[in-house]
C-alpha positions in Angstrom: 146.9 104.7 137.2 143.4 103.6 137.1 143.8 100.6 139.7 145.4 103.3 142.3 142.6 105.5 142.0 140.1 102.9 142.6 142.6 102.0 145.7 141.8 105.4 146.7 138.4 105.7 146.5 137.9 101.8 147.9 139.9 103.0 151.0 137.7 106.5 151.3 134.5 104.5 151.2 135.6 102.0 153.4 136.6 104.4 155.8 133.4 106.7 155.7 131.5 102.8 156.3 133.8 102.4 159.8 132.8 105.9 160.4 129.3 105.3 160.0 129.2 101.6 161.8 130.5 103.5 164.9 128.0 106.2 164.9 125.5 103.3 164.4 126.5 101.8 167.6 126.3 104.6 169.4 122.9 105.1 168.5 119.3 103.8 169.5 118.6 101.4 167.1 115.4 102.1 165.3 112.4 99.9 164.1 113.3 98.2 160.8 111.1 96.4 157.9 111.6 93.8 155.6 113.1 94.9 152.1 112.3 93.1 149.3 115.3 92.6 146.6 114.5 91.4 143.3 117.9 90.3 141.5 118.5 91.2 137.5 118.8 87.8 136.0 122.6 87.1 135.0 123.9 88.5 132.0 122.7 86.2 128.6 119.5 85.1 130.7 116.1 86.5 130.6 113.3 86.8 133.5 110.5 85.9 131.0 111.1 84.2 127.5 110.6 86.7 124.6 109.3 86.4 120.9 109.6 89.2 118.7 107.8 87.7 116.1 104.8 87.4 118.3 104.8 90.4 120.2 105.3 92.2 116.1 101.7 90.1 115.5 100.1 91.2 118.7 100.9 95.1 118.0 99.7 94.8 114.5 96.6 92.9 115.8 95.5 95.7 117.9 94.7 97.8 114.6 92.0 95.5 113.3 87.9 95.5 112.1 87.0 98.8 110.4 90.2 100.5 111.6 92.2 98.5 109.4 90.6 98.3 106.6 90.1 102.3 106.5 94.1 102.2 106.9 94.7 100.2 104.1 91.8 101.6 101.9 93.2 105.1 102.4 97.0 104.1 101.7 96.2 101.9 98.7 94.0 104.6 97.0 97.3 106.3 96.6 98.6 103.8 94.3 95.8 104.9 91.7 96.3 108.3 92.7 99.8 108.3 91.7 98.9 106.5 88.3 96.2 109.3 87.9 98.3 112.3 88.6 101.0 111.4 86.2 98.4 111.0 83.3 96.6 114.0 84.8 100.2 116.1 84.6 100.7 114.6 80.6 97.7 115.3 79.4 97.2 119.1 80.7 100.9 119.4 79.0 99.7 117.9 76.0 97.0 120.2 76.0 99.4 123.5 76.6 101.3 122.4 73.3 98.7 121.1 70.7 96.4 124.4 71.5 99.7 126.3 71.4 98.9 127.7 74.9 102.2 127.4 75.7 103.3 129.5 72.0 100.8 132.2 73.3 102.3 132.5 76.7 106.0 132.7 75.2 104.5 135.7 72.8 103.1 137.2 75.9 106.3 137.5 78.0 108.6 138.6 74.5 105.7 141.6 74.3 106.3 142.6 77.5 110.6 142.5 77.6 113.3 141.8 74.6 115.3 140.3 77.5 115.1 136.5 77.1 116.4 136.0 80.6 113.2 138.2 81.8 111.0 136.1 79.8 111.9 133.0 81.1 110.5 134.0 84.9 107.4 136.0 83.3 106.6 132.6 81.1 107.0 130.4 84.1 104.4 132.5 86.5 102.1 132.4 83.7 102.8 128.1 83.1 102.5 127.2 86.5 99.6 129.8 87.6 97.8 127.7 84.6 98.7 124.0 85.7 97.3 125.0 88.9 94.0 126.3 87.7 94.3 123.3 85.3 94.8 120.5 88.2 92.8 122.4 90.7 89.5 119.8 90.4 92.1 116.7 90.9 94.5 118.9 93.9 91.0 119.8 95.9 89.6 116.1 96.0 92.9 114.8 97.4 94.2 117.5 99.7 90.5 118.3 101.0 87.4 115.9 100.4 89.7 112.8 100.3 91.3 113.9 103.9 88.0 114.8 105.0 86.2 111.3 104.0 89.2 109.7 105.7 89.2 111.5 109.1 92.5 113.1 108.7 91.7 117.0 108.2 90.4 119.3 110.7 90.1 122.0 108.3 87.2 124.1 106.7 87.5 124.6 102.7 88.4 128.4 103.5 91.3 127.4 105.7 92.7 124.9 103.5 92.1 127.4 100.5 94.2 129.9 102.3 97.2 127.5 102.8 96.9 126.4 99.5 97.4 129.7 98.0 100.0 130.7 100.3 101.9 127.4 99.3 100.7 127.7 95.7 102.6 131.6 95.6 106.2 130.3 97.2 106.0 127.5 94.6 105.8 129.8 91.7 108.6 131.7 93.2 110.9 129.4 93.4 110.3 127.7 89.9 110.5 131.1 88.5 114.1 131.4 89.9 114.8 127.9 89.4 114.0 127.4 85.9 114.9 131.1 84.8 118.6 129.6 86.0 118.0 126.4 84.3 117.1 128.1 80.9 120.2 130.4 81.4 122.2 127.1 82.0 120.7 126.1 78.7 121.3 128.8 76.5 125.0 129.0 77.7 126.1 125.4 77.5 124.0 123.9 75.1 124.4 120.3 74.5 125.8 120.1 78.0 123.4 121.9 79.9 122.0 118.6 81.9 125.4 118.4 83.5 125.8 122.0 84.4 121.4 121.8 84.9 121.9 119.3 87.7 124.5 121.6 89.7 122.3 124.5 89.7 119.3 122.1 90.7 121.5 120.7 93.7 122.2 123.9 94.8 119.1 125.5 95.1 117.4 122.2 96.7 120.3 122.7 99.4 119.7 126.5 99.7 115.8 125.2 100.7 116.9 123.1 103.3 118.9 126.1 104.5 115.8 128.3 104.7 112.9 126.5 104.7 112.5 126.2 108.7 113.2 129.4 109.1 111.1 131.2 106.7 108.8 129.1 105.2 107.6 126.8 107.7 106.3 129.3 109.1 104.1 131.0 106.5 101.5 128.3 107.2 102.2 127.1 110.8 102.8 129.2 114.3 106.1 127.7 115.8 106.7 128.5 119.8 109.3 127.6 122.0 107.9 124.1 123.6 107.6 124.7 127.5 109.8 124.1 130.0 109.7 121.0 131.9 111.3 117.6 132.0 110.3 116.7 128.2 112.0 119.5 126.6 115.1 118.8 128.9 115.3 115.1 127.9 115.1 115.7 124.4 117.7 118.8 124.6 120.1 116.4 126.9 119.6 113.6 123.9 120.4 116.8 121.1 123.2 117.5 123.0 124.7 114.0 123.5 124.0 113.2 119.8 125.8 116.5 118.7 122.7 118.3 117.3 123.5 122.1 117.2 120.1 122.8 118.9 119.4 125.5 121.8 115.3 125.0 121.9 112.4 122.9 121.1 109.8 124.1 118.9 106.1 123.4 118.6 103.8 124.1 115.9 99.8 124.0 115.6 99.6 121.0 112.8 96.3 120.6 114.4 95.0 123.4 112.6 95.3 121.3 109.5 95.6 117.6 110.1 95.3 114.9 112.6 98.4 113.5 111.8 101.8 112.8 114.1 104.9 114.4 113.2 108.2 116.0 114.3 111.6 117.3 112.3 114.9 118.3 112.8 115.6 120.4 110.0 117.8 123.2 108.7 121.4 124.0 107.8 124.7 125.9 109.1 122.7 127.6 111.8 119.2 127.1 111.1 119.4 123.9 112.8 116.0 123.1 114.9 114.1 120.4 116.5 109.8 121.0 116.1 107.4 118.6 117.7 103.8 119.0 115.9 101.1 119.7 118.4 99.2 116.4 117.8 102.2 114.6 118.5 102.3 116.2 121.9 98.9 116.1 122.5 98.1 112.2 121.2 101.3 110.7 122.4 102.7 109.6 125.5 106.3 110.5 126.4 107.6 107.2 125.0 106.2 107.5 121.9 107.1 111.5 121.4 110.5 110.5 122.4 110.7 107.4 120.2 109.9 109.7 117.1 111.9 112.9 118.1 115.0 110.0 118.2 114.4 108.7 114.7 114.6 112.4 113.5 117.5 113.4 114.8 118.9 110.0 113.4 118.2 111.8 109.9 120.1 114.8 110.7 123.0 112.8 113.0 123.4 110.3 110.2 123.5 113.3 107.7 121.2 111.7 105.1 120.8 115.3 104.0 124.1 115.3 102.5 124.6 111.3 101.9 121.7 111.8 99.7 123.4 114.6 97.4 125.0 112.2 94.9 121.8 110.0 95.0 119.8 113.2 94.1 122.5 114.3 91.6 122.7 111.3 89.7 118.6 111.2 89.8 118.5 114.3 88.2 121.2 113.8 86.1 119.6 111.1 84.2 116.4 112.8 84.2 117.5 115.7 82.5 119.8 113.7 80.3 116.5 111.8 79.3 114.6 115.1 79.2 117.5 116.2 76.7 117.3 113.1 74.6 113.1 113.3 74.4 113.1 116.9 73.9 115.1 116.9 70.6 113.1 113.6 69.1 109.5 115.1 69.9 110.2 118.5 69.0 111.4 117.4 65.9 108.5 115.4 65.2 106.1 117.5 66.5 107.6 121.1 67.1 106.0 122.8 63.9 102.8 121.7 65.5 103.2 123.3 68.6 105.7 126.3 67.2 108.5 124.9 69.6 111.9 124.2 68.1 114.5 124.1 70.7 115.2 123.4 74.1 115.9 127.0 75.1 112.4 128.0 73.8 110.4 128.6 77.5 107.2 127.6 75.2 108.6 124.2 75.2 108.5 123.8 79.3 105.2 122.1 79.2 107.3 118.9 76.9 110.4 119.3 79.9 107.6 118.7 82.6 105.8 115.9 80.8 109.1 114.2 80.1 110.3 114.7 83.9 107.6 113.7 85.5 107.0 110.1 83.4 110.8 110.1 84.2 109.9 110.4 88.1 107.0 108.0 87.7 109.0 105.3 86.6 112.0 105.7 88.8 109.3 105.8 91.9 110.4 102.1 93.1 114.2 103.3 93.2 113.4 106.7 95.1 111.2 105.1 97.7 114.0 102.1 98.0 116.1 105.3 98.9 114.0 106.6 101.2 113.2 103.7 102.3 116.5 102.6 103.5 117.3 105.9 105.1 114.2 105.7 107.2 115.2 102.4 108.6 118.3 103.7 109.5 116.9 106.5 111.5 114.9 103.8 113.1 117.7 102.2 114.3 119.3 105.5 115.5 116.5 106.6 117.6 115.6 103.3 119.3 119.6 103.2 120.3 119.6 107.0 121.3 116.2 106.9 123.4 115.9 103.4 123.8 112.3 103.1 123.8 111.1 99.8 121.5 107.5 99.9 122.6 107.1 103.5 122.3 108.0 103.4 118.7 105.9 100.5 118.0 102.8 102.3 119.4 103.4 105.2 117.7 103.5 103.8 114.5 100.4 102.2 115.2 98.9 105.8 115.4 100.7 106.2 112.1 98.8 103.7 110.4 95.9 105.6 110.2 97.4 106.9 106.8 99.8 104.0 106.3 99.2 100.3 105.6 100.9 98.4 108.2 101.0 94.9 106.6 101.5 95.0 102.9 103.0 91.9 100.5 106.9 92.8 99.7 105.9 93.9 96.1 104.0 96.5 97.5 106.1 97.5 100.2 109.2 97.7 97.1 107.6 99.8 94.9 105.2 102.3 96.9 106.5 102.7 100.4 109.2 105.4 101.1 109.2 104.3 104.7 109.4 100.7 105.9 105.7 98.9 106.2 104.7 99.0 109.8 105.5 95.6 110.3 109.1 95.8 109.4 109.4 98.8 111.9 108.0 97.0 115.0 109.4 93.7 114.0 112.9 96.2 114.1 111.6 97.1 117.3 111.2 93.6 118.8 114.0 92.3 117.6 116.2 95.2 118.9 114.4 94.7 122.5 115.4 91.0 122.3 118.5 91.5 122.7 118.6 94.5 125.7 116.2 92.5 127.8 118.7 92.4 130.6 119.3 96.1 130.9 117.6 97.5 133.7 115.5 100.2 132.0 114.4 97.8 129.5 113.5 95.1 132.2 111.8 97.7 133.9 108.9 98.2 131.1 106.6 98.2 129.3 105.8 94.9 128.9 105.1 94.0 125.2 102.3 92.0 124.2 103.0 88.3 123.5 
């Protein structure tokens, strides 16, 4: 069938050529100019030698001197902050327990209502608000002063505090709902609460994925449709080709908060949207924008949200099991001093919080490895979808403002939730080395060597 169609098409083209030749013979001859035609190299051969290692090193060398030192210092400081944040949280929880502040907050809730179900959200609001106040000095240093010191923030203190207050209110509401449900599970299932608590937690997280892009993100940023043009058309074309059910592309004003570039494809069950922050649009070339958006599309198409579910279930399950084991032993030893005896007592929440915080700290390398693998998969998907290896490489260099480009293998394993800049750029150059003869890649840009 295919060969028959080919013969028909060939005959039609040949007939057209004969007609054109006849017409040309009758028409006056026009002046001619020489046309230069450059033949593409045969498949399997390259016009110029290309070394992925040299290209990677050359790209990394573009960020050097004070810029590289500042980038390294910012990211390495995060190693210490991870430890300090954990110790600070453990200390705060210890004070709530040993000073019986937690028991006092539980008694306040009991005075307001006799319903054990309603006592939990009343207690949680007090606890989260108190923890926010206690940790505020560290928070304002990390999120405001440190960001300004490294040139990453665009906000005044009042602007930052306004966003902080909104996010704190959302956190209080979210924790009140989630913990009320978990404590109801604890009272209902007793010994097996950690199993059913995992189910409730995962359901809550999935619900958050559904509502966040539509209802939560606009609380601190304004989302508007990206203006029509070739870039928007290209992005939507790629989205349609990859089966992403997004009908528009949105821009949001992240520049009112930060200088960081970012994009995301978020949402579930009809709320899917492609969003680009205005820093990405203002600071990056079209190649870089497409490379970043292609990466974010990878997360959606590869179903990372759903693939992560069983892993998250395992992590939460092990964490709750550890909390259950640790709570019973520590409350048995010190519960009299804290006025906390059983795990269904809301006054024991600081102990639960402390145990889970310590657990997550120990699990940091495992959690980072899971996300790092997913990020690498999205990188590969993105470059196959939009074919911009050099655009991705230069975007990675811009991300180096707050990510160390070239860590040791141990650093990357423990602290990196994305592949390092070196590995990401090398991945792009390896891909390019296998596509040098493709017309679009052969046309440029030329990678440094």
